[in-house]
N, CA, C and O atoms as CSV, one atom per row, in Angstrom:
chain,resi,resn,atom,element,x,y,z
A,1,MET,N,N,24.112,-8.563,2.029
A,1,MET,CA,C,23.846,-8.496,3.459
A,1,MET,C,C,22.501,-7.817,3.695
A,1,MET,O,O,22.098,-6.923,2.950
A,2,LEU,N,N,21.833,-8.249,4.723
A,2,LEU,CA,C,20.541,-7.703,5.119
A,2,LEU,C,C,20.718,-6.263,5.594
A,2,LEU,O,O,21.658,-5.961,6.328
A,3,LYS,N,N,19.811,-5.373,5.174
A,3,LYS,CA,C,19.870,-3.981,5.605
A,3,LYS,C,C,18.619,-3.640,6.400
A,3,LYS,O,O,17.506,-4.000,6.017
A,4,VAL,N,N,18.816,-2.944,7.505
A,4,VAL,CA,C,17.722,-2.496,8.356
A,4,VAL,C,C,17.702,-0.977,8.305
A,4,VAL,O,O,18.656,-0.320,8.721
A,5,TYR,N,N,16.612,-0.426,7.794
A,5,TYR,CA,C,16.448,1.026,7.715
A,5,TYR,C,C,15.523,1.478,8.832
A,5,TYR,O,O,14.497,0.850,9.094
A,6,GLY,N,N,15.890,2.565,9.484
A,6,GLY,CA,C,15.064,3.100,10.560
A,6,GLY,C,C,15.853,4.114,11.358
A,6,GLY,O,O,16.784,4.737,10.848
A,7,ILE,N,N,15.468,4.274,12.627
A,7,ILE,CA,C,16.231,5.135,13.532
A,7,ILE,C,C,16.567,4.320,14.775
A,7,ILE,O,O,15.793,3.468,15.209
A,8,LYS,N,N,17.728,4.601,15.330
A,8,LYS,CA,C,18.265,3.788,16.425
A,8,LYS,C,C,17.366,3.756,17.660
A,8,LYS,O,O,17.309,2.739,18.351
A,9,ASN,N,N,16.668,4.846,17.945
A,9,ASN,CA,C,15.880,4.885,19.181
A,9,ASN,C,C,14.426,4.466,18.989
A,9,ASN,O,O,13.617,4.651,19.898
A,10,CYS,N,N,14.076,3.914,17.846
A,10,CYS,CA,C,12.714,3.429,17.580
A,10,CYS,C,C,12.543,2.039,18.203
A,10,CYS,O,O,13.378,1.157,18.001
A,11,ASP,N,N,11.472,1.852,18.949
A,11,ASP,CA,C,11.225,0.561,19.609
A,11,ASP,C,C,11.138,-0.587,18.611
A,11,ASP,O,O,11.696,-1.657,18.855
A,12,SER,N,N,10.450,-0.385,17.497
A,12,SER,CA,C,10.313,-1.451,16.499
A,12,SER,C,C,11.654,-1.812,15.876
A,12,SER,O,O,11.926,-2.983,15.615
A,13,VAL,N,N,12.480,-0.821,15.641
A,13,VAL,CA,C,13.816,-1.076,15.089
A,13,VAL,C,C,14.644,-1.849,16.113
A,13,VAL,O,O,15.353,-2.793,15.763
A,14,ARG,N,N,14.550,-1.443,17.374
A,14,ARG,CA,C,15.299,-2.159,18.425
A,14,ARG,C,C,14.864,-3.620,18.525
A,14,ARG,O,O,15.705,-4.503,18.689
A,15,LYS,N,N,13.567,-3.883,18.429
A,15,LYS,CA,C,13.060,-5.266,18.466
A,15,LYS,C,C,13.601,-6.062,17.286
A,15,LYS,O,O,14.007,-7.213,17.442
A,16,ALA,N,N,13.605,-5.449,16.106
A,16,ALA,CA,C,14.113,-6.133,14.910
A,16,ALA,C,C,15.594,-6.464,15.064
A,16,ALA,O,O,16.021,-7.577,14.757
A,17,VAL,N,N,16.372,-5.500,15.539
A,17,VAL,CA,C,17.811,-5.708,15.736
A,17,VAL,C,C,18.038,-6.804,16.780
A,17,VAL,O,O,18.923,-7.644,16.616
A,18,LYS,N,N,17.253,-6.797,17.835
A,18,LYS,CA,C,17.372,-7.834,18.869
A,18,LYS,C,C,17.096,-9.215,18.267
A,18,LYS,O,O,17.815,-10.172,18.554
A,19,PHE,N,N,16.061,-9.320,17.435
A,19,PHE,CA,C,15.728,-10.576,16.765
A,19,PHE,C,C,16.897,-11.034,15.896
A,19,PHE,O,O,17.286,-12.201,15.939
A,20,LEU,N,N,17.450,-10.126,15.119
A,20,LEU,CA,C,18.565,-10.483,14.230
A,20,LEU,C,C,19.786,-10.942,15.010
A,20,LEU,O,O,20.438,-11.919,14.641
A,21,LYS,N,N,20.090,-10.237,16.086
A,21,LYS,CA,C,21.233,-10.625,16.920
A,21,LYS,C,C,21.001,-11.987,17.562
A,21,LYS,O,O,21.904,-12.824,17.590
A,22,LEU,N,N,19.799,-12.211,18.075
A,22,LEU,CA,C,19.448,-13.478,18.725
A,22,LEU,C,C,19.641,-14.658,17.771
A,22,LEU,O,O,20.059,-15.738,18.187
A,23,HIS,N,N,19.336,-14.444,16.504
A,23,HIS,CA,C,19.428,-15.513,15.513
A,23,HIS,C,C,20.709,-15.441,14.678
A,23,HIS,O,O,20.837,-16.117,13.658
A,24,HIS,N,N,21.657,-14.606,15.131
A,24,HIS,CA,C,22.978,-14.504,14.486
A,24,HIS,C,C,22.867,-14.200,12.993
A,24,HIS,O,O,23.570,-14.788,12.171
A,25,ILE,N,N,21.974,-13.270,12.660
A,25,ILE,CA,C,21.798,-12.847,11.273
A,25,ILE,C,C,22.558,-11.528,11.087
A,25,ILE,O,O,22.217,-10.530,11.722
A,26,PRO,N,N,23.566,-11.511,10.238
A,26,PRO,CA,C,24.324,-10.267,10.032
A,26,PRO,C,C,23.449,-9.213,9.344
A,26,PRO,O,O,22.627,-9.532,8.485
A,27,TYR,N,N,23.644,-7.971,9.736
A,27,TYR,CA,C,22.836,-6.889,9.179
A,27,TYR,C,C,23.631,-5.593,9.218
A,27,TYR,O,O,24.641,-5.473,9.911
A,28,GLU,N,N,23.143,-4.632,8.454
A,28,GLU,CA,C,23.688,-3.282,8.484
A,28,GLU,C,C,22.522,-2.360,8.837
A,28,GLU,O,O,21.478,-2.403,8.186
A,29,LEU,N,N,22.694,-1.525,9.865
A,29,LEU,CA,C,21.660,-0.578,10.260
A,29,LEU,C,C,21.915,0.754,9.562
A,29,LEU,O,O,22.996,1.333,9.671
A,30,ILE,N,N,20.905,1.223,8.847
A,30,ILE,CA,C,20.998,2.506,8.151
A,30,ILE,C,C,20.002,3.453,8.814
A,30,ILE,O,O,18.788,3.295,8.684
A,31,ASP,N,N,20.539,4.435,9.525
A,31,ASP,CA,C,19.727,5.389,10.278
A,31,ASP,C,C,19.277,6.520,9.358
A,31,ASP,O,O,20.101,7.204,8.750
A,32,PHE,N,N,17.952,6.710,9.264
A,32,PHE,CA,C,17.386,7.768,8.419
A,32,PHE,C,C,17.971,9.143,8.739
A,32,PHE,O,O,18.154,9.972,7.847
A,33,ARG,N,N,18.256,9.372,10.000
A,33,ARG,CA,C,18.731,10.699,10.398
A,33,ARG,C,C,20.148,10.976,9.889
A,33,ARG,O,O,20.491,12.117,9.580
A,34,GLN,N,N,20.957,9.931,9.804
A,34,GLN,CA,C,22.335,10.091,9.339
A,34,GLN,C,C,22.453,9.915,7.823
A,34,GLN,O,O,23.257,10.583,7.173
A,35,THR,N,N,21.655,9.021,7.278
A,35,THR,CA,C,21.684,8.722,5.852
A,35,THR,C,C,20.255,8.727,5.320
A,35,THR,O,O,19.608,7.680,5.284
A,36,PRO,N,N,19.757,9.883,4.909
A,36,PRO,CA,C,18.377,9.948,4.407
A,36,PRO,C,C,18.158,9.007,3.217
A,36,PRO,O,O,19.049,8.805,2.392
A,37,VAL,N,N,16.967,8.448,3.152
A,37,VAL,CA,C,16.606,7.530,2.080
A,37,VAL,C,C,16.145,8.357,0.876
A,37,VAL,O,O,15.404,9.328,1.027
A,38,THR,N,N,16.586,7.966,-0.302
A,38,THR,CA,C,16.262,8.707,-1.526
A,38,THR,C,C,14.933,8.229,-2.129
A,38,THR,O,O,14.401,7.181,-1.764
A,39,GLN,N,N,14.428,9.026,-3.051
A,39,GLN,CA,C,13.209,8.645,-3.774
A,39,GLN,C,C,13.425,7.341,-4.527
A,39,GLN,O,O,12.521,6.509,-4.611
A,40,GLU,N,N,14.615,7.164,-5.071
A,40,GLU,CA,C,14.929,5.941,-5.812
A,40,GLU,C,C,14.819,4.698,-4.917
A,40,GLU,O,O,14.264,3.679,-5.329
A,41,THR,N,N,15.345,4.790,-3.704
A,41,THR,CA,C,15.258,3.672,-2.765
A,41,THR,C,C,13.803,3.396,-2.401
A,41,THR,O,O,13.376,2.242,-2.374
A,42,ILE,N,N,13.053,4.438,-2.126
A,42,ILE,CA,C,11.631,4.289,-1.782
A,42,ILE,C,C,10.876,3.628,-2.935
A,42,ILE,O,O,10.052,2.742,-2.712
A,43,ASP,N,N,11.154,4.058,-4.163
A,43,ASP,CA,C,10.502,3.465,-5.335
A,43,ASP,C,C,10.829,1.969,-5.458
A,43,ASP,O,O,9.979,1.172,-5.852
A,44,THR,N,N,12.065,1.603,-5.119
A,44,THR,CA,C,12.447,0.188,-5.136
A,44,THR,C,C,11.620,-0.600,-4.123
A,44,THR,O,O,11.149,-1.699,-4.417
A,45,TRP,N,N,11.446,-0.026,-2.918
A,45,TRP,CA,C,10.631,-0.686,-1.895
A,45,TRP,C,C,9.188,-0.831,-2.359
A,45,TRP,O,O,8.540,-1.842,-2.086
A,46,LEU,N,N,8.688,0.180,-3.061
A,46,LEU,CA,C,7.289,0.167,-3.502
A,46,LEU,C,C,7.033,-0.849,-4.613
A,46,LEU,O,O,5.880,-1.158,-4.915
A,47,GLU,N,N,8.086,-1.364,-5.217
A,47,GLU,CA,C,7.921,-2.449,-6.183
A,47,GLU,C,C,7.472,-3.725,-5.478
A,47,GLU,O,O,6.830,-4.584,-6.082
A,48,SER,N,N,7.820,-3.845,-4.176
A,48,SER,CA,C,7.499,-5.045,-3.406
A,48,SER,C,C,6.467,-4.802,-2.321
A,48,SER,O,O,6.072,-5.733,-1.619
A,49,SER,N,N,6.029,-3.565,-2.178
A,49,SER,CA,C,5.127,-3.236,-1.081
A,49,SER,C,C,4.109,-2.188,-1.520
A,49,SER,O,O,4.244,-1.554,-2.566
A,50,ASP,N,N,3.117,-2.036,-0.708
A,50,ASP,CA,C,2.045,-1.074,-0.948
A,50,ASP,C,C,2.392,0.252,-0.266
A,50,ASP,O,O,2.986,0.258,0.812
A,51,ILE,N,N,2.028,1.362,-0.882
A,51,ILE,CA,C,2.316,2.682,-0.318
A,51,ILE,C,C,1.694,2.843,1.074
A,51,ILE,O,O,2.280,3.485,1.946
A,52,ASN,N,N,0.515,2.265,1.278
A,52,ASN,CA,C,-0.162,2.417,2.569
A,52,ASN,C,C,0.508,1.610,3.676
A,52,ASN,O,O,0.346,1.919,4.856
A,53,THR,N,N,1.251,0.592,3.302
A,53,THR,CA,C,2.023,-0.164,4.285
A,53,THR,C,C,3.279,0.608,4.665
A,53,THR,O,O,3.670,0.635,5.831
A,54,LEU,N,N,3.898,1.226,3.689
A,54,LEU,CA,C,5.153,1.947,3.913
A,54,LEU,C,C,4.936,3.309,4.581
A,54,LEU,O,O,5.806,3.788,5.309
A,55,PHE,N,N,3.799,3.922,4.340
A,55,PHE,CA,C,3.511,5.271,4.838
A,55,PHE,C,C,2.956,5.186,6.253
A,55,PHE,O,O,1.875,4.638,6.470
A,56,ASN,N,N,3.695,5.728,7.214
A,56,ASN,CA,C,3.330,5.623,8.628
A,56,ASN,C,C,2.344,6.727,9.024
A,56,ASN,O,O,2.710,7.898,9.122
A,57,THR,N,N,1.106,6.334,9.246
A,57,THR,CA,C,0.078,7.298,9.646
A,57,THR,C,C,-0.109,7.345,11.156
A,57,THR,O,O,-0.972,8.075,11.645
A,58,ARG,N,N,0.679,6.584,11.900
A,58,ARG,CA,C,0.516,6.534,13.352
A,58,ARG,C,C,1.571,7.327,14.115
A,58,ARG,O,O,1.519,7.415,15.342
A,59,GLY,N,N,2.526,7.902,13.390
A,59,GLY,CA,C,3.637,8.578,14.044
A,59,GLY,C,C,3.395,10.053,14.322
A,59,GLY,O,O,2.446,10.661,13.827
A,60,THR,N,N,4.279,10.596,15.123
A,60,THR,CA,C,4.225,12.004,15.501
A,60,THR,C,C,4.379,12.916,14.289
A,60,THR,O,O,3.694,13.934,14.189
A,61,THR,N,N,5.260,12.563,13.379
A,61,THR,CA,C,5.507,13.403,12.206
A,61,THR,C,C,4.233,13.568,11.374
A,61,THR,O,O,3.930,14.668,10.913
A,62,TYR,N,N,3.497,12.488,11.185
A,62,TYR,CA,C,2.245,12.522,10.428
A,62,TYR,C,C,1.250,13.491,11.076
A,62,TYR,O,O,0.601,14.285,10.395
A,63,ARG,N,N,1.145,13.407,12.397
A,63,ARG,CA,C,0.218,14.294,13.115
A,63,ARG,C,C,0.702,15.739,13.097
A,63,ARG,O,O,-0.088,16.659,12.885
A,64,THR,N,N,1.995,15.937,13.318
A,64,THR,CA,C,2.561,17.288,13.350
A,64,THR,C,C,2.374,18.007,12.015
A,64,THR,O,O,2.058,19.196,11.983
A,65,LEU,N,N,2.570,17.286,10.924
A,65,LEU,CA,C,2.422,17.883,9.594
A,65,LEU,C,C,0.961,17.991,9.145
A,65,LEU,O,O,0.665,18.549,8.089
A,66,LYS,N,N,0.050,17.445,9.972
A,66,LYS,CA,C,-1.395,17.482,9.682
A,66,LYS,C,C,-1.710,16.903,8.292
A,66,LYS,O,O,-2.508,17.460,7.538
A,67,LEU,N,N,-1.074,15.795,7.982
A,67,LEU,CA,C,-1.238,15.192,6.659
A,67,LEU,C,C,-2.589,14.503,6.486
A,67,LEU,O,O,-3.054,14.336,5.358
A,68,LYS,N,N,-3.219,14.103,7.581
A,68,LYS,CA,C,-4.533,13.462,7.474
A,68,LYS,C,C,-5.531,14.413,6.819
A,68,LYS,O,O,-6.374,13.999,6.024
A,69,GLU,N,N,-5.422,15.676,7.163
A,69,GLU,CA,C,-6.342,16.686,6.641
A,69,GLU,C,C,-6.137,16.952,5.149
A,69,GLU,O,O,-7.024,17.491,4.489
A,70,LYS,N,N,-4.983,16.579,4.622
A,70,LYS,CA,C,-4.662,16.870,3.219
A,70,LYS,C,C,-5.204,15.829,2.240
A,70,LYS,O,O,-5.184,16.061,1.032
A,71,ASN,N,N,-5.692,14.676,2.742
A,71,ASN,CA,C,-6.204,13.614,1.860
A,71,ASN,C,C,-5.244,13.330,0.705
A,71,ASN,O,O,-5.604,13.489,-0.462
A,72,LEU,N,N,-4.038,12.915,1.030
A,72,LEU,CA,C,-2.975,12.721,0.045
A,72,LEU,C,C,-3.276,11.584,-0.927
A,72,LEU,O,O,-3.836,10.553,-0.552
A,73,THR,N,N,-2.894,11.796,-2.175
A,73,THR,CA,C,-2.948,10.712,-3.160
A,73,THR,C,C,-1.725,9.817,-2.932
A,73,THR,O,O,-0.818,10.174,-2.180
A,74,ASP,N,N,-1.708,8.671,-3.579
A,74,ASP,CA,C,-0.558,7.775,-3.448
A,74,ASP,C,C,0.716,8.452,-3.946
A,74,ASP,O,O,1.784,8.270,-3.361
A,75,GLU,N,N,0.612,9.222,-5.009
A,75,GLU,CA,C,1.784,9.917,-5.554
A,75,GLU,C,C,2.284,10.985,-4.575
A,75,GLU,O,O,3.492,11.172,-4.427
A,76,GLU,N,N,1.378,11.673,-3.918
A,76,GLU,CA,C,1.765,12.678,-2.920
A,76,GLU,C,C,2.411,12.003,-1.704
A,76,GLU,O,O,3.382,12.518,-1.149
A,77,LYS,N,N,1.873,10.858,-1.296
A,77,LYS,CA,C,2.472,10.102,-0.186
A,77,LYS,C,C,3.897,9.700,-0.546
A,77,LYS,O,O,4.809,9.814,0.273
A,78,ARG,N,N,4.081,9.231,-1.768
A,78,ARG,CA,C,5.405,8.818,-2.247
A,78,ARG,C,C,6.398,9.980,-2.146
A,78,ARG,O,O,7.530,9.798,-1.696
A,79,ALA,N,N,5.974,11.157,-2.561
A,79,ALA,CA,C,6.840,12.337,-2.499
A,79,ALA,C,C,7.142,12.719,-1.046
A,79,ALA,O,O,8.272,13.087,-0.725
A,80,TRP,N,N,6.144,12.633,-0.173
A,80,TRP,CA,C,6.351,12.962,1.242
A,80,TRP,C,C,7.345,12.000,1.890
A,80,TRP,O,O,8.140,12.418,2.732
A,81,LEU,N,N,7.317,10.727,1.515
A,81,LEU,CA,C,8.248,9.753,2.098
A,81,LEU,C,C,9.698,10.153,1.832
A,81,LEU,O,O,10.556,10.010,2.704
A,82,ALA,N,N,9.967,10.653,0.630
A,82,ALA,CA,C,11.338,11.065,0.293
A,82,ALA,C,C,11.698,12.378,0.977
A,82,ALA,O,O,12.845,12.587,1.373
A,83,LYS,N,N,10.717,13.254,1.110
A,83,LYS,CA,C,10.959,14.568,1.707
A,83,LYS,C,C,11.117,14.459,3.225
A,83,LYS,O,O,11.916,15.178,3.825
A,84,GLU,N,N,10.359,13.567,3.834
A,84,GLU,CA,C,10.342,13.432,5.291
A,84,GLU,C,C,10.416,11.945,5.652
A,84,GLU,O,O,9.387,11.286,5.805
A,85,ASN,N,N,11.643,11.421,5.788
A,85,ASN,CA,C,11.857,9.990,6.044
A,85,ASN,C,C,11.182,9.485,7.310
A,85,ASN,O,O,10.942,8.284,7.436
A,86,MET,N,N,10.871,10.366,8.247
A,86,MET,CA,C,10.215,9.918,9.477
A,86,MET,C,C,8.786,9.426,9.206
A,86,MET,O,O,8.156,8.862,10.101
A,87,LEU,N,N,8.277,9.624,8.015
A,87,LEU,CA,C,6.957,9.111,7.641
A,87,LEU,C,C,7.023,7.657,7.170
A,87,LEU,O,O,5.988,7.041,6.911
A,88,ILE,N,N,8.229,7.111,7.058
A,88,ILE,CA,C,8.395,5.722,6.641
A,88,ILE,C,C,8.173,4.813,7.847
A,88,ILE,O,O,8.777,5.003,8.903
A,89,LYS,N,N,7.304,3.832,7.673
A,89,LYS,CA,C,7.071,2.875,8.757
A,89,LYS,C,C,8.352,2.096,8.996
A,89,LYS,O,O,9.012,1.661,8.052
A,90,ARG,N,N,8.700,1.925,10.264
A,90,ARG,CA,C,9.974,1.304,10.621
A,90,ARG,C,C,9.774,-0.030,11.333
A,90,ARG,O,O,8.741,-0.282,11.953
A,91,PRO,N,N,10.796,-0.873,11.222
A,91,PRO,CA,C,11.932,-0.812,10.314
A,91,PRO,C,C,11.551,-1.280,8.911
A,91,PRO,O,O,10.520,-1.923,8.717
A,92,VAL,N,N,12.389,-0.951,7.948
A,92,VAL,CA,C,12.302,-1.531,6.612
A,92,VAL,C,C,13.531,-2.418,6.482
A,92,VAL,O,O,14.666,-1.953,6.596
A,93,ILE,N,N,13.288,-3.700,6.243
A,93,ILE,CA,C,14.388,-4.661,6.107
A,93,ILE,C,C,14.428,-5.128,4.654
A,93,ILE,O,O,13.423,-5.569,4.097
A,94,THR,N,N,15.610,-5.020,4.056
A,94,THR,CA,C,15.758,-5.459,2.671
A,94,THR,C,C,16.818,-6.557,2.583
A,94,THR,O,O,17.841,-6.518,3.266
A,95,PHE,N,N,16.544,-7.521,1.732
A,95,PHE,CA,C,17.479,-8.618,1.478
A,95,PHE,C,C,17.010,-9.359,0.238
A,95,PHE,O,O,15.808,-9.531,0.033
A,96,GLU,N,N,17.939,-9.794,-0.581
A,96,GLU,CA,C,17.640,-10.604,-1.766
A,96,GLU,C,C,16.402,-10.118,-2.519
A,96,GLU,O,O,15.535,-10.923,-2.860
A,97,LYS,N,N,16.306,-8.822,-2.780
A,97,LYS,CA,C,15.191,-8.216,-3.512
A,97,LYS,C,C,13.849,-8.356,-2.793
A,97,LYS,O,O,12.797,-8.202,-3.413
A,98,GLN,N,N,13.879,-8.643,-1.503
A,98,GLN,CA,C,12.661,-8.696,-0.702
A,98,GLN,C,C,12.656,-7.530,0.273
A,98,GLN,O,O,13.704,-7.002,0.643
A,99,VAL,N,N,11.448,-7.137,0.684
A,99,VAL,CA,C,11.280,-6.028,1.612
A,99,VAL,C,C,10.289,-6.439,2.696
A,99,VAL,O,O,9.199,-6.934,2.408
A,100,ILE,N,N,10.690,-6.223,3.948
A,100,ILE,CA,C,9.784,-6.433,5.090
A,100,ILE,C,C,9.615,-5.076,5.751
A,100,ILE,O,O,10.596,-4.405,6.072
A,101,ILE,N,N,8.359,-4.674,5.955
A,101,ILE,CA,C,8.090,-3.364,6.553
A,101,ILE,C,C,7.438,-3.556,7.915
A,101,ILE,O,O,6.444,-4.269,8.052
A,102,GLY,N,N,8.018,-2.906,8.915
A,102,GLY,CA,C,7.501,-3.004,10.279
A,102,GLY,C,C,8.051,-4.217,10.995
A,102,GLY,O,O,8.656,-5.102,10.391
A,103,TYR,N,N,7.826,-4.235,12.306
A,103,TYR,CA,C,8.284,-5.380,13.090
A,103,TYR,C,C,7.186,-6.424,13.103
A,103,TYR,O,O,6.091,-6.174,13.607
A,104,ASN,N,N,7.479,-7.604,12.545
A,104,ASN,CA,C,6.516,-8.691,12.465
A,104,ASN,C,C,7.280,-9.996,12.680
A,104,ASN,O,O,7.797,-10.593,11.736
A,105,GLU,N,N,7.339,-10.425,13.946
A,105,GLU,CA,C,8.175,-11.576,14.284
A,105,GLU,C,C,7.808,-12.847,13.514
A,105,GLU,O,O,8.712,-13.534,13.038
A,106,PRO,N,N,6.516,-13.191,13.370
A,106,PRO,CA,C,6.209,-14.395,12.576
A,106,PRO,C,C,6.714,-14.296,11.132
A,106,PRO,O,O,7.186,-15.284,10.569
A,107,GLN,N,N,6.615,-13.119,10.546
A,107,GLN,CA,C,7.118,-12.920,9.187
A,107,GLN,C,C,8.649,-13.028,9.163
A,107,GLN,O,O,9.217,-13.564,8.211
A,108,TYR,N,N,9.308,-12.526,10.195
A,108,TYR,CA,C,10.759,-12.650,10.290
A,108,TYR,C,C,11.151,-14.119,10.338
A,108,TYR,O,O,12.087,-14.536,9.656
A,109,HIS,N,N,10.437,-14.911,11.145
A,109,HIS,CA,C,10.731,-16.342,11.239
A,109,HIS,C,C,10.582,-16.994,9.864
A,109,HIS,O,O,11.435,-17.773,9.439
A,110,GLN,N,N,9.502,-16.670,9.187
A,110,GLN,CA,C,9.194,-17.282,7.900
A,110,GLN,C,C,10.216,-16.909,6.830
A,110,GLN,O,O,10.672,-17.774,6.082
A,111,LEU,N,N,10.580,-15.632,6.751
A,111,LEU,CA,C,11.428,-15.167,5.660
A,111,LEU,C,C,12.924,-15.182,5.960
A,111,LEU,O,O,13.739,-15.385,5.060
A,112,LEU,N,N,13.286,-14.966,7.227
A,112,LEU,CA,C,14.695,-14.834,7.557
A,112,LEU,C,C,15.326,-16.114,8.099
A,112,LEU,O,O,16.545,-16.276,8.049
A,113,LEU,N,N,14.513,-17.005,8.606
A,113,LEU,CA,C,15.063,-18.234,9.191
A,113,LEU,C,C,14.779,-19.468,8.347
A,113,LEU,O,O,15.136,-20.581,8.733
A,114,ALA,N,N,14.146,-19.278,7.213
A,114,ALA,CA,C,13.770,-20.432,6.362
A,114,ALA,C,C,14.972,-21.053,5.691
A,114,ALA,O,O,14.831,-22.025,4.948
């Protein structure tokens, strides 16, 4: 079954869930706040994606932690993602060993409705 990782009150997650419901695609929503994502899960996502795609530099958490000033390496970013799940770009959708990061309706059409 398709899994949607994110937080319930995130606009991008809500758009993704709306898309899935509209197209009758079954999914399971995994809320970071209730079920934190482990380093192992993040590493699995990074097998199919780039760290800079997964690492959210536009969110409040990134600014609050002043991470821009730290000039993080990819390995440091990876560690921060596990330590602070709110730095993960949302939603992360996983299915059949594929990973979609962020809300991208054309990509959803291509990968989920094909």
